[in-house]
C-alpha positions in Angstrom: 7.5 -7.8 1.9 9.7 -5.5 0.1 13.3 -6.4 -1.1 15.9 -3.8 -0.3 15.2 -0.9 1.9 13.3 2.2 1.1 12.6 3.7 4.5 14.8 5.5 7.1 14.7 2.8 9.6 15.2 0.2 7.0 18.2 2.1 5.5 19.8 2.3 8.9 19.7 -1.4 9.3 20.8 -2.0 5.8 23.8 0.3 6.4 24.8 -2.0 9.4 24.5 -5.1 7.1 25.9 -4.1 3.8 26.5 -7.8 2.6 23.0 -9.1 3.5 19.9 -9.4 1.5 17.3 -7.4 3.6 13.5 -7.7 3.3 11.1 -5.3 4.9 7.5 -5.8 6.0 5.7 -3.1 4.1 4.2 -0.3 6.0 5.9 -1.2 9.4 9.0 1.0 9.3 8.2 2.6 12.6 8.3 -0.9 14.3 11.9 -1.7 13.2 14.0 -2.4 16.2 17.2 -3.6 14.4 18.3 -7.0 13.1 18.3 -10.6 14.4 20.7 -13.4 13.8 18.8 -16.6 12.8 19.4 -20.0 11.2 17.7 -20.6 7.8 18.3 -23.2 5.3 21.4 -24.6 7.2 23.2 -21.3 7.5 23.3 -18.3 9.8 22.1 -15.0 8.6 20.8 -11.6 9.7 17.4 -10.4 9.0 15.2 -7.3 9.8 13.7 -7.4 13.3 10.4 -5.8 14.2 8.5 -5.1 17.5 5.4 -7.2 17.2 3.3 -5.0 19.5 4.2 -1.9 17.6 3.1 -3.6 14.3 -0.3 -4.3 16.0 -0.5 -0.7 17.0 0.3 0.5 13.4 -2.6 -1.7 12.1 -4.9 -0.3 14.6 -4.0 3.3 14.1 -3.4 3.3 10.4 -6.1 0.9 9.2 -8.7 1.5 12.0 -8.7 -2.1 13.1 -9.6 -3.1 16.7 -7.1 -5.1 18.7 -8.6 -8.5 17.9 -8.7 -7.8 14.1 -5.3 -6.3 14.1 -3.9 -9.5 15.8 -5.7 -11.8 13.4 -4.5 -9.9 10.3 -1.0 -9.6 11.6 -0.6 -13.3 12.5 -1.9 -14.4 9.1 -0.9 -11.9 6.7 2.4 -10.5 8.1 4.1 -12.8 10.6 2.8 -15.8 8.6 4.2 -14.7 5.3 7.4 -16.8 4.7 9.1 -15.2 1.7 12.4 -17.0 1.9 15.5 -17.0 4.1 15.5 -13.2 4.4 12.0 -13.2 5.9 11.9 -10.6 8.8 11.3 -11.8 12.5 8.8 -10.2 14.8 9.7 -9.9 18.5 7.5 -9.8 21.5 8.6 -8.3 24.6 8.1 -10.3 27.7 8.8 -7.8 30.5 6.3 -7.3 33.3 3.8 -4.5 32.8 2.4 -2.2 35.5 -1.0 -2.3 33.7 -2.3 1.1 32.9 -5.9 0.5 31.8 -8.1 2.5 29.4 -11.8 1.8 29.1 -13.1 0.9 25.6 -16.5 2.0 24.3 -18.0 -1.4 25.3 -16.8 -0.8 28.9 -13.9 -3.3 28.7 -10.8 -2.2 30.5 -7.6 -3.0 28.5 -4.0 -2.1 29.4 -2.7 0.0 26.6 0.8 -1.2 27.2 0.4 -5.1 27.0 -3.4 -5.4 26.0 -4.2 -7.3 29.2 -7.9 -7.3 29.8 -8.8 -6.3 33.4 -10.6 -9.2 35.0 -8.6 -11.9 33.0 -6.6 -14.3 35.2 -3.0 -13.1 35.4 
């Protein structure tokens, strides 16, 4: 996590919150969706908010991870890293998906929008 802002999306959020300490998750600028209001240490504050699924996509594209590895890495090393009251939040969208599947090299069909595996119980 980086203190302050050093990226275009981070700068945009920081401009909206000039009186807040802002921390960014390194390497995930394209996943910034704004800010969230949270309660931390008995007070309300605003923190950077990220699209969790976009963070996973970034790990897969940038670092060459598969979906499973990217999820595990993200959960432990990014979302699981508490760095104080300004720690960013990671938001998962819960809207319904129309499931547009792509076939992986091993024959598994995975929805590229929500990562649903065809054949799994819905």
